C-alpha positions in Angstrom: -34.2 4.6 84.0 -33.3 0.8 84.4 -34.5 0.9 88.0 -32.0 3.6 89.1 -33.3 6.3 91.4 -33.4 9.8 89.9 -31.3 12.2 91.9 -32.8 15.7 92.6 -30.4 18.6 92.3 -30.5 21.6 94.6 -31.6 25.0 93.5 -28.6 26.9 92.0 -27.4 30.1 93.7 -27.5 33.5 92.1 -23.8 33.4 91.2 -24.2 29.9 89.6 -27.2 31.2 87.6 -25.1 34.1 86.3 -22.2 31.8 85.3 -24.7 29.5 83.5 -26.1 32.5 81.6 -22.5 33.5 80.5 -21.9 29.9 79.3 -25.2 30.0 77.3 -24.1 33.3 75.7 -20.7 31.9 74.8 -22.3 28.7 73.4 -24.7 30.7 71.2 -21.8 32.7 69.8 -19.8 29.5 69.1 -22.9 27.8 67.6 -23.4 30.7 65.2 -19.8 30.7 64.1 -19.9 27.0 63.3 -23.2 27.4 61.4 -21.7 30.2 59.3 -18.6 28.2 58.5 -20.7 25.2 57.5 -22.9 27.3 55.3 -19.8 28.7 53.6 -18.4 25.2 53.0 -15.3 26.1 55.0 -13.1 23.0 55.5 -10.1 24.1 57.6 -8.1 23.1 60.7 -9.6 26.2 62.4 -13.2 25.0 61.6 -12.3 21.6 62.9 -11.2 23.2 66.2 -14.4 25.1 66.6 -16.6 22.1 65.9 -14.7 20.3 68.7 -15.3 23.1 71.1 -19.0 23.1 70.3 -19.4 19.3 70.5 -17.7 19.3 73.9 -20.6 21.3 75.1 -23.4 19.6 73.2 -22.9 16.1 71.8 -26.4 15.9 70.2 -25.6 18.2 67.2 -25.7 15.6 64.5 -25.3 18.2 61.7 -22.1 19.3 63.4 -20.8 15.7 63.5 -21.5 15.4 59.8 -19.7 18.7 59.2 -16.7 17.5 61.2 -16.4 14.4 59.0 -16.6 16.5 55.9 -13.8 18.8 57.2 -11.5 15.7 57.9 -12.1 14.4 54.3 -11.4 17.8 52.7 -8.1 18.4 54.5 -5.0 17.9 52.4 -3.5 15.6 55.1 -6.4 13.1 54.5 -4.6 11.5 51.6 -1.5 10.9 53.7 -2.2 7.6 55.5 0.2 8.2 58.3 -1.2 11.7 58.9 -4.8 10.3 58.7 -3.8 7.6 61.2 -2.6 10.2 63.7 -5.6 12.5 63.2 -8.1 9.7 63.7 -6.4 8.3 66.7 -6.7 11.8 68.3 -10.3 11.8 67.2 -10.9 8.5 69.0 -9.3 9.8 72.1 -11.5 12.9 71.9 -14.6 10.7 71.6 -13.5 8.6 74.5 -13.4 11.7 76.7 -16.9 13.0 75.8 -18.7 9.7 75.5 -18.4 9.4 79.3 -20.4 12.6 79.6 -23.3 11.3 77.5 -22.9 7.6 76.8 -26.4 7.4 75.2 -25.6 9.8 72.3 -26.4 8.2 69.0 -24.3 10.7 67.1 -21.1 10.0 69.1 -21.3 6.3 68.6 -22.0 6.8 64.9 -19.0 9.1 64.6 -16.8 6.5 66.3 -17.9 3.8 63.9 -17.0 6.2 61.0 -13.6 7.0 62.6 -12.7 3.3 63.1 -13.8 2.5 59.5 -11.7 5.3 58.1 -8.6 4.4 60.2 -5.8 3.0 58.0 -4.6 0.6 60.7 -7.4 0.0 63.3 -6.6 -1.9 66.4 -9.8 -3.9 67.0 -8.6 -5.8 70.0 -7.7 -2.5 71.8 -11.0 -1.1 70.8 -12.8 -4.1 72.3 -11.0 -3.5 75.6 -12.2 0.2 75.5 -15.8 -0.8 74.9 -15.6 -3.1 77.9 -14.6 -0.2 80.0 -17.4 2.0 78.6 -19.9 -0.8 79.4 -18.6 -0.9 82.9 -20.1 2.7 83.2 -23.5 1.6 81.9 -23.7 -2.2 81.5 -27.2 -2.1 79.9 -26.4 0.7 77.3 -27.6 -0.7 74.0 -25.5 1.8 72.0 -22.4 0.3 73.6 -23.5 -3.2 73.0 -24.4 -2.5 69.3 -21.0 -0.9 68.9 -19.4 -3.9 70.6 -21.0 -6.2 68.0 -19.5 -3.9 65.3 -16.1 -4.3 66.8 -16.4 -8.0 67.3 -17.5 -8.5 63.7 -14.3 -6.8 62.4 -12.1 -8.6 64.9 -13.6 -11.9 63.8 -12.9 -11.0 60.1 -9.3 -10.0 60.9 -8.4 -13.2 62.7 -8.1 -16.8 61.6 -9.5 -18.2 64.8 -13.0 -16.6 64.5 -14.4 -19.3 66.8 -12.1 -18.1 69.6 -13.5 -14.6 69.2 -17.1 -16.0 69.5 -16.1 -18.0 72.6 -14.5 -14.9 74.2 -17.6 -12.9 73.5 -19.9 -15.6 74.8 -17.9 -15.7 78.1 -18.3 -11.9 78.3 -22.1 -12.2 78.2 -22.0 -14.9 80.9 -20.0 -12.5 83.1 -22.4 -9.6 82.5 -25.5 -11.7 83.1 -24.0 -13.2 86.2 -23.3 -9.7 87.5 -26.8 -8.4 86.5 -29.4 -10.9 85.4 -31.7 -8.0 84.3 -29.2 -6.9 81.6 -31.4 -7.3 78.6 -28.7 -6.1 76.2 -26.4 -8.9 77.4 -29.1 -11.6 77.0 -29.8 -10.2 73.5 -26.1 -10.3 72.6 -25.9 -13.9 73.9 -28.8 -14.9 71.6 -26.8 -13.6 68.6 -23.8 -15.7 69.6 -25.5 -19.0 70.6 -26.1 -20.4 67.1 -22.3 -20.1 66.3 -21.4 -21.6 69.7 -23.7 -24.6 69.1 -22.2 -25.2 65.7 -18.6 -24.9 67.0 -18.8 -27.0 70.1 -20.6 -30.0 68.5 -22.2 -30.9 71.8 -25.7 -29.2 71.6 -27.1 -31.0 74.6 -24.3 -29.9 76.9 -24.6 -26.3 75.6 -28.3 -26.3 76.1 -28.0 -27.7 79.6 -25.6 -24.9 80.5 -27.9 -22.3 79.0 -30.8 -23.8 81.0 -28.7 -23.6 84.2 -27.9 -19.9 83.5 -31.6 -19.1 82.9 -32.7 -20.9 86.1 -30.0 -19.1 88.1 -31.4 -15.8 86.8 -35.0 -16.8 87.4 -34.3 -17.8 91.0 -32.4 -14.5 91.5 -35.4 -12.4 90.3 -38.5 -14.3 89.2 -40.3 -11.2 88.2 -37.7 -10.0 85.7 -38.7 -10.9 82.2 -35.3 -11.1 80.5 -34.5 -14.7 81.5 -38.1 -15.8 80.7 -37.8 -14.2 77.2 -34.5 -15.9 76.6 -36.0 -19.2 77.7 -38.8 -18.8 75.2 -36.2 -17.9 72.5 -34.2 -21.0 73.4 -37.3 -23.1 72.8 -38.0 -21.4 69.5 -34.6 -22.3 68.0 -34.9 -26.0 68.7 -35.1 -28.0 65.5 -37.1 -30.9 66.9 -40.2 -31.2 68.9 -38.5 -33.8 71.1 -36.0 -31.2 72.2 -38.8 -28.6 72.7 -40.8 -31.0 74.9 -37.7 -31.9 76.9 -36.9 -28.2 77.6 -40.6 -27.5 78.4 -40.7 -30.3 80.9 -37.5 -28.9 82.5 -39.2 -25.5 82.6 -42.3 -26.9 84.3 -40.2 -28.7 86.9 -38.2 -25.5 87.6 -41.2 -23.3 88.0 -42.9 -25.8 90.4 -39.8 -25.7 92.5 -39.7 -21.9 92.4 -43.4 -21.7 93.4 -42.7 -23.6 96.5 -40.6 -20.6 97.6 -42.9 -17.9 96.1 -46.3 -19.3 95.5 -47.9 -16.0 94.2 -45.1 -15.0 91.8 -46.9 -13.6 88.8 -44.3 -14.4 86.1 -43.7 -18.0 87.2 -47.4 -18.6 87.2 -47.9 -17.1 83.7 -45.0 -19.1 82.4 -46.3 -22.3 83.9 -49.6 -21.9 82.0 -47.7 -21.0 78.8 -45.5 -24.1 79.2 -48.6 -26.4 79.6 -50.3 -24.8 76.6 -47.2 -25.2 74.4 -46.7 -28.8 75.5 -50.3 -29.6 74.6 -49.8 -28.1 71.1 -46.5 -29.9 70.5 -47.5 -33.3 71.7 -51.2 -34.0 72.2 -51.6 -36.2 75.2 -48.4 -35.0 76.8 -50.3 -32.8 79.3 -52.3 -34.8 81.8 -55.8 -33.9 82.9 -54.4 -33.0 86.3 -51.9 -30.6 84.7 -54.7 -29.1 82.5 -56.7 -28.5 85.6 -53.6 -26.9 87.3 -53.2 -24.5 84.4 -56.8 -23.4 84.4 -56.8 -23.0 88.2 -53.6 -21.0 87.9 -55.3 -18.6 85.5 -58.1 -18.1 88.0 -55.5 -17.3 90.6 -53.8 -14.8 88.3 -57.0 -12.9 87.9 -56.8 -11.9 91.6 -53.0 -11.7 91.8 -52.7 -9.5 88.7 -56.1 -7.7 88.3 -54.7 -5.2 85.8 -54.5 -8.0 83.2 -57.7 -9.8 84.1 -59.0 -9.5 80.6 -56.0 -11.4 79.3 -56.4 -14.2 81.8 -60.1 -14.4 81.1 -59.4 -14.8 77.4 -56.8 -17.5 78.1 -59.3 -19.3 80.3 -61.8 -19.2 77.5 -59.3 -20.4 74.9 -57.8 -23.2 76.9 -61.1 -24.2 78.4 -62.5 -24.5 74.9 -59.6 -26.7 73.9 -59.8 -28.9 77.1 -63.6 -29.2 77.3 -65.2 -30.1 80.6 -62.1 -29.2 82.6 -62.9 -25.6 82.3 -65.9 -25.8 84.5 
């Protein structure tokens, strides 16, 4: 997944198979115990301990996570805020241990959200640091990024300088994208932050130029990765004036032409070039010259041979743009 090579494990020995069988048997006994306690509505410290043992072996048991939350809330100590603080801090430490075993588990992330929400005195800044360490294990993990947005929202609400929190988070996405321009989750998080950054800085042109530079750096690094291209399109969509859209599109055309000098048969640059010309023509009739229209149509013909799997799409685009531009299609 995410371009990472799958590692093939060797065949286990007979002893290893026997040990695995014993673990399965112990797991089944433990699972039955927890199910019986849950069915009997047993909310004790002993039941809490057994759910922990079971979840250490299998993090995907959402009903056991639900049962564990119910146990916490039924304990007499739950009403004592100091005792609750200590219990939930231990729970967060437990979660931190097992999240590293299966960082993509929905149920663990959901449980951590619950624990932070129920904590009498949460430390959001510390939690933000922990999330950064978890994302270092899997920088594209969308569970971690979604949880990070949850933490940042609470941190922003708890501080008077909410703008500083946004700037800090914006810088974090820059760091992640610079490290890996194919990190879709980081691009997505950046799109959530950019409107606030534009409003705070009061220099939209400077911000947009910096965003364009970041996009172009990513595109030059990996022209076939779609993340930067998608962000470029999104950046165009949020512009409030056609003048700004035209300016950005002209910059996009210039950058693509420069890129094509290095890689003339790059699929995505060619597709985006056609799209930029088509969008320019819709925004400002007459902005696209006859030579550029001809270039767009010829590019589509080239794409039919470069990317035959999508020949139907390019044929349809040729028909559409050819109909709009008349005799140039011939």
